[in-house]
N, C-alpha and C positions, 0 to 999 in steps of 0.2 A: 414347303418347309414341312421336316420334320424334327419334333422337340419332341424330349421325354422325358419324365417326370417320374422318380424313387425314391425309396425312402423307404424305413419300418413303419410297421402299423400305428396310425393316430399321429404323424408327421405334417400334415395337411395335402399330401399329396394329391386328394380326389377334389378339394376345396381349389387347391393351385393349379392343379391340370385345369379344369374348368373356366378358370378367370382365363388363363394364359391361352386357352382353344378360342376364346371369345374374343381379347383380346387381337387376335391373328387373324380372326378367322376360319378358323382351322375346326376340321373333326376329333372327336374328343372318344378316346378306346380306354377302358379301364379294365386293366386284369384285375382288381378285387371286385369289381361288380361281376364280371366271368366267372369269377372265383364262388361268390358267394350265391349266383344263382344259380352253378353248379350244383354248392351245398343244400340249398333250400331244394331242388326241385326232388336231393332225394331222401331230403327229411333229418339233412345234419345241421347241426351250428357251424360256422367258420372252423369254431378248434375240433371240433369230431372229424370236421372233412380234413382239417388238417392231418390230427392222428391216422384217419384213414389210408390219407395219401401218404404217412409214412412207411405203411404195408404193400401201398400198389402206387408205382410209382409212375402208372399210367397218368395219374391223374394231373402229377405234376407235367407230365409232357406233353398231355393231350394241348392243357392251356395254353403251354411255351411255344408249343408248334405253332398255335392258331394266334396266338400275338406275333412270333416272328412272321409268319406270311403276312398279316396286314401292315408290316413295320416294313416288309419288303414292296408290296402292293402298293400302298397308298404313301404318298409322300407330302401328301396335306391333312397334316394331322399330329396331335397331341398323344402321344403313347404313354399310358398310367401303368405302372407295375413294379412291385419290388426289382424287378429283372429287365424294367425297359429299356438303359443304357447299355444292356448289355444284348438283349434282342433285338436292338436296333441293327447293332454293330455297325457298320461305316455309313450305313443308311442315316443315319443322327445327324442331324445339321447341329444340335446344340442337347448336351445331357445335363441335367437337373438332380441332385439328390437332396432330399429335402430330412433333417432330421430334428426332435426333441430330445430331451430329457425323459427317460421310462415314464418318472412321475407324471411328467404334463401331458405323454401321448396318453397314458391311463387313463387321468382324465378327462380328454378329450371323447375317448373311444367310451368311457362311465356315461360321458350324457350323448352321445349319440345313440348307443344301445341300453338307455336308462338300465344300469348296473352301477354297482358298489363301485365307487373308482381303486381301490384296494385289490378289489376280486378282478376287475378289468385291467391291473398293471401286470398284475399276477399269470394272468391267461396270456397277455399280450409276451411276455418273457418268455412264455412258454412254447406258445406259437414262431417267434423268432427265431430261437435256438433248434426247433425243430424244421424249419424250414432255411435256415444255415449249415444246419447238416445235409440237408437234401440235396441244395444248390451243390455243396462241396461235392459231395458223392457223382452224383446226376452229372455235373457239367467241368467239374475241377474249378468251379468260381468263387473266391472268399468276398461273401456279401461284404465284408468290412473293407476291403478293397477298393478307396474312391479315388485312382486314381485315373480312370476311365471318365470319371466327370466332368464337365467342364468349368461345375461353380457348384460348390456346398453350401448351403442354411440352414442354420439352426433355426426354425420356427417360431420356434418360443418365445423369440425376442420381440418377435413382431408380428402387427397382426395380418391376415389375409391380404390385402390394398399393400400395404408397404412390400412383402414377398414377392406381390403379382410386379411391383414399379421396378424391385431389383432382377428381376428375370428379364423383363420386357425390354431393359436398359441393356442387358447383356446381350440380349438377341440383337436388338436394333448395333450397336457397338459391332458386334463382328460380323453383322448384318452389309455396315459402313465402311469396316476396316478389310472384309475380305478375309481368307485365312491363307494369306499368303505367307510363305516361311511355316508355315504350322507340319509337322508329316501329320498323316492320320494315325486315328491310334489303332492298330488291329488286334482285334481280337479273334481270337480261337478257341470255339468252343462246338458244341454240337449239339445241336436243337432238334 
């Protein structure tokens, strides 16, 4: 089973993807972890590395190619990244989008990175705008288009365990009912 978890920074992707992987005994691959590792290896913060990626499209393209290959090669996986739903394409059994208001996401990031919440929110908005522009330019993807996702959840409303319960219920229900009568989503992108 291949599940994808996507959403903006601070939406709870990593927490939810880890819990989802545990619930279904699947591997978990995080695009954010890979991106942060690449940034750290080169001596950049994620925001600085994002700015560099605006000038060097190979940063995004390399990361996206790597995640796409993982999605194609491994179907016992929870793939987590902003573009995971797009990258997995038709291989995905279920695509989730998580979101929360910018203020909530900024506070979460501030807690995680030990910084001022207002600064974290501002940096997150800048990062999102940068990424959205690049996704549109590179792949023709409007990141705000949620029509490819099977379920979208506002994670500000529930604790992580409650979000997990919703996602597990959705997957279990999907598996029990099957996908008869549902046309697969055709995604045309060049990763």
